[in-house]
C-alpha positions in Angstrom: 16.8 -15.8 -183.2 16.3 -19.5 -183.2 19.5 -21.5 -182.9 20.9 -23.4 -185.9 21.2 -27.1 -185.5 23.9 -29.0 -187.4 22.7 -32.5 -188.0 25.5 -34.9 -189.0 24.9 -38.3 -190.6 27.8 -40.8 -190.9 27.3 -43.6 -193.4 29.2 -46.4 -195.1 27.7 -49.0 -197.4 24.2 -48.8 -195.9 21.9 -48.3 -198.9 19.1 -50.0 -197.1 18.7 -47.4 -194.3 20.4 -44.2 -195.3 17.4 -42.7 -197.2 15.1 -43.3 -194.2 17.5 -41.4 -192.0 17.9 -38.6 -194.4 14.1 -38.2 -194.8 13.7 -38.0 -191.0 16.0 -34.9 -191.2 14.3 -33.3 -194.2 10.9 -33.8 -192.7 11.7 -31.8 -189.6 9.4 -28.8 -189.2 12.2 -26.8 -187.6 13.7 -24.4 -190.2 17.2 -23.7 -188.9 19.0 -27.0 -189.8 22.4 -27.4 -191.4 22.6 -31.0 -192.7 26.0 -32.6 -193.1 26.6 -36.1 -194.6 29.9 -37.9 -194.3 30.1 -41.0 -196.5 33.1 -43.4 -196.2 33.4 -43.9 -200.0 30.5 -46.4 -200.2 30.4 -48.9 -203.0 26.9 -50.3 -202.6 24.8 -47.5 -204.1 24.6 -45.5 -200.9 26.3 -42.4 -202.5 23.9 -42.5 -205.4 21.0 -42.4 -203.0 22.6 -39.5 -201.1 23.2 -37.5 -204.3 19.4 -37.6 -205.1 19.0 -35.2 -202.2 22.3 -33.2 -202.7 20.4 -29.9 -203.1 19.1 -30.3 -199.6 22.4 -31.1 -198.0 24.6 -28.3 -196.8 27.9 -30.2 -196.9 28.6 -33.7 -198.4 31.9 -35.5 -198.1 32.6 -39.0 -199.6 36.0 -40.3 -199.0 37.7 -43.1 -197.1 38.2 -42.6 -193.4 39.9 -44.3 -190.5 36.7 -45.5 -188.8 33.4 -44.1 -187.5 34.9 -41.5 -185.1 37.3 -40.2 -187.7 34.2 -39.7 -189.9 32.3 -38.1 -187.1 35.2 -35.7 -186.4 35.1 -34.7 -190.1 31.4 -33.8 -189.6 32.2 -31.8 -186.5 34.9 -29.9 -188.3 32.4 -28.8 -191.0 29.6 -27.9 -188.6 28.8 -24.2 -188.1 25.5 -24.5 -186.2 24.9 -23.4 -182.6 24.2 -27.0 -181.6 25.3 -30.4 -183.1 23.6 -33.8 -183.1 24.6 -37.0 -184.8 21.8 -38.9 -186.6 23.8 -41.7 -188.2 22.6 -44.0 -191.0 19.7 -46.2 -189.7 18.7 -43.8 -186.9 15.9 -41.2 -187.0 14.4 -38.3 -185.3 11.3 -39.6 -183.4 8.8 -37.3 -185.0 8.6 -34.5 -187.6 8.3 -31.9 -184.8 11.1 -33.3 -182.6 13.6 -30.5 -183.1 10.9 -27.9 -182.6 9.9 -29.6 -179.3 13.6 -29.7 -178.2 14.3 -26.0 -178.6 10.9 -25.0 -177.2 11.7 -26.8 -173.9 14.0 -24.0 -172.6 16.1 -21.2 -173.7 19.9 -21.4 -174.3 20.7 -24.7 -172.6 24.2 -26.1 -173.1 22.8 -29.6 -173.6 19.3 -30.9 -174.4 18.5 -34.6 -174.1 15.7 -37.1 -174.1 14.7 -40.7 -174.4 15.5 -43.1 -177.3 13.2 -45.7 -178.8 14.9 -48.8 -180.0 13.9 -50.4 -183.3 14.9 -53.7 -184.9 15.9 -54.6 -188.5 12.2 -54.8 -189.4 11.7 -51.2 -188.0 9.5 -52.6 -185.2 9.7 -50.9 -181.9 11.6 -52.7 -179.1 10.6 -50.0 -176.6 12.7 -47.8 -174.4 16.4 -48.4 -173.8 17.3 -50.4 -170.7 19.1 -47.3 -169.4 16.5 -44.7 -168.8 17.6 -41.1 -169.3 18.0 -39.5 -165.9 15.8 -36.6 -164.8 18.9 -34.5 -164.0 21.8 -35.4 -166.2 25.4 -34.5 -165.2 28.8 -35.8 -166.3 28.6 -38.3 -163.5 25.4 -39.9 -164.8 27.2 -42.4 -167.0 28.9 -44.2 -164.0 26.3 -47.0 -164.2 26.1 -47.1 -168.0 25.4 -44.9 -171.0 22.0 -43.5 -170.0 21.6 -41.2 -173.1 22.3 -42.2 -176.6 24.2 -39.9 -179.0 21.0 -39.7 -181.2 19.1 -38.1 -178.4 21.6 -35.4 -177.2 22.0 -31.9 -178.6 25.2 -30.3 -177.5 26.3 -26.7 -178.0 29.0 -26.8 -180.7 31.3 -24.6 -178.6 31.4 -27.5 -176.0 31.8 -30.3 -178.5 35.5 -31.3 -178.8 36.7 -33.9 -181.3 36.2 -37.6 -180.6 39.2 -39.3 -179.1 40.7 -41.5 -181.8 42.1 -43.8 -179.1 38.6 -45.4 -178.9 37.1 -47.3 -181.9 33.7 -48.3 -180.4 32.9 -46.2 -177.3 34.3 -42.7 -178.0 30.8 -41.3 -177.9 30.6 -41.9 -174.1 33.9 -40.0 -173.5 32.7 -37.2 -175.9 29.4 -36.7 -174.0 31.0 -36.8 -170.6 33.6 -34.2 -171.6 30.9 -31.9 -173.0 28.8 -32.4 -169.9 31.7 -31.4 -167.6 31.8 -28.0 -169.3 28.0 -27.5 -169.4 26.3 -25.1 -167.0 22.7 -25.7 -168.1 21.4 -29.2 -169.1 17.7 -29.7 -169.9 15.7 -32.8 -170.3 13.1 -33.0 -173.0 10.2 -35.2 -172.0 9.4 -38.3 -174.1 11.2 -39.9 -177.1 13.4 -37.7 -179.3 15.1 -40.4 -181.4 14.8 -43.9 -182.8 17.9 -46.1 -182.6 18.5 -49.1 -184.9 19.8 -51.8 -182.7 23.1 -53.5 -183.8 26.3 -52.0 -185.0 30.0 -52.7 -184.2 29.6 -52.2 -180.5 27.3 -55.2 -180.4 29.4 -57.4 -182.7 32.6 -56.5 -180.9 31.2 -56.5 -177.5 34.3 -57.4 -175.5 36.4 -54.6 -177.1 33.5 -52.1 -176.4 33.4 -53.1 -172.7 37.2 -52.7 -172.3 37.0 -49.3 -173.9 34.1 -48.3 -171.7 36.0 -49.4 -168.6 39.0 -47.3 -169.6 36.8 -44.2 -170.2 35.0 -44.6 -166.8 38.4 -45.0 -165.1 39.7 -41.8 -166.7 36.7 -39.8 -165.6 35.6 -41.4 -162.3 38.7 -43.1 -161.0 39.8 -46.7 -160.8 38.2 -47.8 -157.5 34.8 -46.2 -158.1 34.7 -47.7 -161.6 35.4 -51.2 -160.3 32.6 -50.8 -157.7 30.3 -49.4 -160.3 30.9 -52.3 -162.6 29.7 -54.6 -159.8 26.5 -52.6 -159.6 26.1 -52.6 -163.4 26.5 -56.4 -163.5 23.9 -56.9 -160.7 21.5 -54.5 -162.5 22.0 -56.3 -165.8 21.4 -59.7 -164.3 18.3 -58.5 -162.5 17.0 -56.9 -165.7 17.3 -60.1 -167.7 15.9 -62.2 -164.9 12.9 -60.0 -164.5 12.2 -59.9 -168.3 12.7 -63.7 -168.6 10.0 -64.1 -165.9 7.7 -61.7 -167.7 8.2 -63.5 -171.0 7.6 -66.9 -169.4 
């Protein structure tokens, strides 16, 4: 039996992008998909767009929430699939056969993951994320940064606990680390598996996001290792921008 995948989309007032995300789910050639949409009581026409496809959505909720991770927890609570993945409004599966490719990689892994292609507001490719997905991902792999985006990681639902409401911008990092700690078999899928629309609250509220990330890393890796790792992260980031500036020049 092929595993069932619960795909969860969180959206609030994003009539520009939500249909593109939904179509990327509907166009998957994989048959065992449970699609869940959580709308935060949108007022810009988003809900009307969603309802055009209501017959193809397993579960639809539209109500006010306490933030993105509260909404994501609502989606998790409704999911019944063997695996879960979040494909939030603006993001997409990389190709129509992405889910088929993921589950053909290996049998019964606890976690599957791959690379993410970044796109801008014009839907133009910005290439691969700066943090390349590691060849052998473990719960320690985030010590130098979030090397796998939540759009590109498939987690067994039995390992996926709720998001910690303590964090408003970076709870997905903590969520993935906690799942990876319990995973026994983690498998990398070669190539891109998702497209990520650059932007969002973590970019506009960068300082808060960084403070949350530090706290998460401290919880999982310890204070001293986290401080030392931040020095490495700062050096790598500086070198990355310097190298790319030289290339552009």
